[in-house]
Phi, psi and omega in degrees: 000139182232152171270141175228143169232116185224143170288166184303312185288000176257347172295136178287166171293329179290319176296317180306310185302311182294318185296313189288326180296310182296329176290319178297318182297313187279309193275333182257308179284302188297309195276352183054055190228104175287105175205165183290092185294319183275096199250007179091345192270337187311318188291347179263357188249173167256149184236112177258129179211158177250141185234142183224105180049050178080352172257152177276121183249352181198138187211149170213130175267127178255122190245112182296157177306140177101352187263299179264308183238134187296316186259016191204135163293168183218172176213146176190185182058036182285125182214156167227128183297145191310307179312330190262352183298158184084010189246005182074015182297318177299314178303309180305315173316293186303313182305309184293326171297315184287324178291326180285315176305319178288311187279314187267320188261349190049043177274148180242359171220127176237127178244132183241157164249101186260143169303140185297333183282354179254016170313311182291317173308313181283329175296339180285350169259011177101359176291132176244152177288137184232012179213174168281168173288141177221164179264124169229129179050041172078007181236143177291135178225157175223140175268147190223151167214168172236135178262334187221107189290318184299354175272001177293000000 
């Protein structure tokens, strides 16, 4: 298994297909949530993923400042393929994503829309709630942020 971090235009057609297939499988089919998965942000983002025998088994979209939030970077579409869960891949994704945002993009603020049941998971990386819980696409969410990455 190997990790990859690529800009959109660096992704092969097969990598992009596998990423979109897994995102649809997890966020639309598994979570039974009809929403616009293809939202126009992907070409402006970085894509961090772990591959095993040509399959995407873990994925994270890294969103620079100015794309989702004017004054903050963001991360989203965090997924681990069903057969690979329980192997700490989500923790590795977040850690790698945060390190990239801090060291390569020199971002100091990250805002995310977290599913409410994952509040403690994101909190373990230093994210703090900055909103009340709200319903989005039929799923409870909460906005969370880190204001200073270098304090991690």
